[in-house]
Residue, then its C-alpha position, 0 to 999 in steps of 0.5 A: m499500500m502506497q504511503q500517503m504524502p504528509r501534507l506541509l504548510v510553509v508560512i513566511l510572514n511579512y513586515r515591510t520587507a516585500e522584496m525580500t519576502l519573495r526572495a525568501a517565497e522563491a527559495a521556499l517554492a524551489d525546495m518544497p515538494t510538488t504536491d500536498a505542499e502550499l505556502v502562505i505569506v501573511d502580510n503583517d499590517s505592513g501599511d506601505g504597499s507591501a500587501a498590494l505589491l506581494a499580490q501582484a507579483i503572486t499573479e504575475r509570477g503564476w505562484g497562485v495557480g491551484d492555490r500553490v501560493r496564497l497571500i493572507s492580510a492580518p488585520d493588525n500587527g500583533g507581533f511575530g506569533a500572532g502574525n505566523n498564528v494567521a497562517i497557521r489557523a487559515g491551514m490548507s487551501d482546502g481549509a483541512p489542517p496540515d501535517f506539518v507547519h513550516v515557519v520560515n523569517s521573511d530574510a531566510f533562504l532555504d538551502p535545497g534539501c532543507i525542508a526535505g531533511l526537516l520533514a524527514h527528521l519528524q517522520e523518523h522521530p514520532r515524538a519529535g514536536l519541532a525541528g531547527s535548520h542549521v542557520r548561516g549569514e550571508d557571510d557563511l558563518p553559523h548563527t546559534t540557533a539551538f539553545r538551551f531554556p533561560t534559567a538565572a544561573g544562565e542569565l548570570e553566565g551570559a551576562a559575566r562573559f567569564g571563562p572560569l564562570t562559565r566552566l563552572l556553569s557549564s550546564s546551564v549555558v543557554a547557547p552552548p556549541l551547536p551540534e555537528r550532528p542531528a541533536q535534541v536540544d531545548w529550543v530552536a530560533g525561528a528563522s527556520v523551524m518545522m512543527r508537527w500539527d499534532m503537538l500544535a493541536e495539543i498545546g497551542l499556537f504561539d502565545e500572541e502576548y509576546f509581541l516579538y522575542y521569547e515567543e519560540t521559547d515559549l513554545c518550546l517549553r510548552a511542547a517540552r512539558a507535553g512530552w514533545d521532543c525539539w531537534y536541531v537538525p544541522q543537515a537541513r540548512c539556510v541562509h538568514v539575513g537577520s534583523v531586516s524587519t525589526g531594525m535590530k542591527e541599528w538599535r541603539r537601546m533595547p526595546r521595551y517590547w524586548f523586556d516585555s517578552r522576557r519578563r513574560y517568559f519567566t513570569k508565565n513559566h517559573g512565576r513572579a520570585f524567579a523572574a525577580l531571581a532571573v534580573l538579579a542574575r542578569l544584573l549581577g553578571g552584567g555587574l561583574h562584566h562591566l567591573r572587568c572592563l574597567l579594570t582591563g580597559r575593554r568595551p562592554e558588549d551590552a547595548p548603551g543603557f541596558y541594565r538601567d533600562l532592565a531595572a527600570h523595567a523590573l521596578t516598574a512592572r505590574r502584574s497584567a491580566a496577560t500573564t494568565k492568558k492561555p495560548p491560542r488553540c488550533p482551529a479544528t483540533e477536535d476533528r482531527s483523528 
């Protein structure tokens, strides 16, 4: 009996990067299976004419034939998770859910065989809920995209940047060296990550209370707590420009939504006391780093005003109803056998 091909939904979220989104879509389409695979581009309320440009390009290039590529305009910009959720909820063109969802950044370009590698790995490992790609920059240098879950000890180590402390807290390093072979990890970055529908149906979609950052960490933690595995698959590769739609490379100060996301992650998943401890650990580590820089004449590696902003954010934080909201559920989960 011939095995049925899995149904794949590839999602690319656009925010004011229409030309680059089209490049990412072109690379994804070249790598997608010819059947039972569709691409959804979501324009995240760009407000700059992106939606019209994308719609025109899809028509002119013939991508929309047979619903191979669809464009959905989000009603507002709710952030990374909310934008991707729009496409995931929409599902396949016939209204049915896919078997797998592949989230690809608008500035990520899949190598040939990336999708096949991730898909094969998830099919070979039934409890694998997520699989992330090897990601490299345009300079061909690898990006760190496989991580451990953040902890207070990890906050201290990461901020201090001190060899002896790193060795002492080696098991808490959030960004350890990248594995050279497929390996289970705590969480993977969202530049190119494939997810199993059955997992999403069980744990829910991206938590939309995160505007940007920590949403994939939160999703992977919920998956782990439900017994699903997360894998890093280095053979599935892509190029990632990075920070194009966010403008992060030009930031002089970390935006408030980064601090909001960080606080939400620790408070939601570990409680307010742990969140406070994580802030103190980060401040202590940062203090050690700045002291060493002062003594050695080195320049601190943190963004200007980072620790002042972190402390001020922690002091002015108020518990909101958002910390008790549940993540969005998948559509039609009751009908999924």
